[in-house]
C-alpha positions in Angstrom: -28.9 -3.2 45.2 -26.0 -1.4 43.6 -26.0 2.4 44.1 -26.2 5.1 41.5 -24.5 7.8 43.6 -20.7 7.9 43.1 -20.3 9.1 46.7 -21.9 5.9 48.1 -20.4 3.5 45.6 -18.8 0.2 46.6 -15.6 -0.9 44.9 -14.2 -4.5 45.0 -10.5 -4.6 44.4 -9.2 -8.0 43.4 -5.5 -8.8 43.1 -3.4 -11.8 44.3 -0.5 -9.4 45.1 -1.5 -8.0 48.5 0.6 -4.9 48.2 -1.0 -3.9 44.9 -4.6 -4.6 46.1 -4.0 -2.7 49.3 -2.5 0.2 47.4 -5.5 0.5 45.1 -7.8 0.2 48.1 -5.9 2.9 49.9 -6.2 5.2 46.9 -10.0 4.7 46.6 -11.0 4.6 50.3 -11.2 8.4 50.5 -14.1 8.5 48.0 -15.7 5.1 48.1 -16.5 2.1 50.2 -13.8 -0.5 49.3 -13.7 -4.3 49.7 -10.4 -6.1 49.0 -9.9 -9.7 47.8 -6.6 -11.4 47.4 -7.6 -14.1 44.9 -10.4 -15.3 42.6 -12.3 -17.4 45.1 -12.1 -14.7 47.7 -13.4 -12.2 45.1 -16.5 -14.4 44.5 -17.1 -14.6 48.2 -16.9 -10.8 48.6 -19.0 -10.1 45.5 -22.7 -9.3 46.0 -25.3 -6.9 44.7 -23.8 -4.0 46.6 -20.7 -3.9 44.4 -20.7 -1.1 41.8 -17.3 -1.6 40.3 -14.8 -4.5 40.3 -11.1 -3.8 39.7 -10.0 -7.3 38.6 -6.5 -8.7 38.0 -6.4 -11.2 35.2 -3.5 -13.4 36.1 -4.1 -15.0 39.5 -3.4 -18.5 40.7 -6.3 -20.8 41.1 -9.4 -18.9 39.9 -8.2 -16.5 37.2 -9.5 -13.0 36.6 -11.1 -14.2 33.3 -13.0 -16.9 35.3 -14.1 -14.4 37.9 -15.3 -12.1 35.2 -17.3 -14.9 33.7 -18.9 -15.8 37.0 -19.7 -12.1 37.8 -21.5 -11.8 34.4 -23.3 -15.1 35.0 -24.6 -13.7 38.2 -26.4 -11.0 36.1 -25.2 -8.3 38.5 -25.2 -4.7 37.6 -21.5 -4.2 38.5 -19.0 -2.7 36.1 -15.8 -4.6 35.7 -12.4 -3.1 35.0 -9.5 -5.5 34.2 -6.4 -4.2 35.8 -3.5 -6.3 34.7 0.0 -6.8 33.5 -1.1 -9.1 30.7 -0.6 -7.4 27.4 -3.9 -7.4 25.6 -4.5 -9.3 22.5 -7.5 -9.6 20.2 -8.9 -12.2 22.6 -10.2 -9.3 24.7 -12.7 -8.4 21.9 -15.0 -11.3 23.2 -14.4 -10.6 26.9 -17.3 -9.0 28.7 -15.4 -6.4 30.7 -16.1 -2.6 30.7 -12.5 -1.3 30.7 -8.9 -2.6 30.6 -6.0 -0.9 32.4 -2.4 -2.1 32.0 -0.2 -2.1 35.1 1.3 -0.1 36.5 -1.7 2.1 37.2 -1.3 5.5 38.8 -3.6 7.0 41.3 -5.3 9.5 38.8 -5.8 6.8 36.2 -7.4 4.5 38.8 -9.7 7.2 40.1 -10.7 8.2 36.6 -11.4 4.7 35.6 -13.8 4.1 38.5 -15.5 7.5 38.0 -16.0 6.7 34.3 -17.6 3.4 35.1 -20.0 4.9 37.6 -21.0 7.5 35.0 -21.4 4.9 32.3 -23.8 2.9 34.3 -26.3 5.8 34.2 -26.8 5.3 30.5 -28.6 2.7 28.5 -27.1 -0.6 27.3 -26.3 0.6 23.8 -24.2 3.5 25.2 -22.6 1.1 27.7 -21.7 -1.3 24.9 -20.2 1.7 23.0 -18.1 2.6 26.0 -16.9 -1.1 26.3 -16.1 -1.3 22.6 -14.1 2.0 22.5 -12.2 1.0 25.5 -11.1 -2.3 23.8 -10.2 -0.6 20.6 -8.2 2.0 22.5 -6.2 -0.7 24.4 -5.6 -2.7 21.2 -4.4 0.4 19.3 -2.0 1.3 22.2 -0.5 -2.2 22.2 -0.6 -3.4 18.6 0.9 -2.2 15.3 -1.3 -0.8 12.5 -0.4 -3.8 10.4 -1.5 -6.3 13.2 -4.8 -4.4 13.5 -5.4 -4.3 9.8 -5.0 -8.1 9.7 -7.3 -8.7 12.6 -10.9 -9.6 11.7 -11.9 -9.2 15.4 -10.5 -5.6 15.5 -12.2 -4.7 12.1 -15.5 -6.2 13.3 -15.2 -4.2 16.6 -14.5 -0.9 14.8 -17.5 -1.5 12.5 -19.7 -2.2 15.5 -18.5 1.1 17.1 -19.6 3.0 14.0 -23.0 1.3 14.1 -23.4 2.1 17.8 -22.4 5.7 17.3 -24.9 6.1 14.5 -27.6 4.7 16.8 -26.6 7.0 19.7 -25.5 10.1 17.8 -28.0 12.4 19.5 -27.0 11.3 23.0 -23.3 11.4 22.2 -23.6 15.0 21.2 -24.9 15.7 24.7 -21.9 14.1 26.3 -19.4 17.0 26.1 -16.6 15.0 27.5 -17.3 11.7 25.8 -14.0 11.8 23.8 -11.8 12.5 26.9 -13.7 10.5 29.4 -14.1 7.3 27.5 -10.9 7.3 25.4 -12.7 7.4 22.1 -10.8 6.1 19.1 -8.1 8.2 17.4 -8.6 7.3 13.7 -5.1 8.5 12.7 -2.8 5.7 11.6 0.0 4.7 14.0 3.6 5.6 13.2 5.8 2.5 12.8 8.1 1.9 15.7 
């Protein structure tokens, strides 16, 4: 069974680039138990109920990260999944069932913070977890897309509306989470400056 203590957490690092996977594992090994997989099939073989967080590359030969994500979710496991990828996100990520999305290159602090945030998020109910996932997706899209592109995206508009609904449902709990804005990259509502 997956752990709730961050000290005993098990992280699965998945990347077909061995150097990248090994670097991420090295950065995490001081604080966590780490397993490394160098491809999609190897990831599925290494994945079990002991895994708390999966750091998953999207673009891999053979079984892609998207396919691994789908299989992990079908397994109905309690693991959190962070996509760590060089693929620029598009609105297709709105329907993907990951918990966070990091664009490569990823520094040590960003990596450690992402894992810590996911371990914290799993302590809360499904509505709050859905809110964390949605705000992560919106944050990624806002960082990568222009305001015009986002204004024209039904998926983005629907996602921001869902965030407002979730925030209303969880307003009391969110007030208790002092670092919610910083820890989970809540949405900055100011319009983007044109590039």
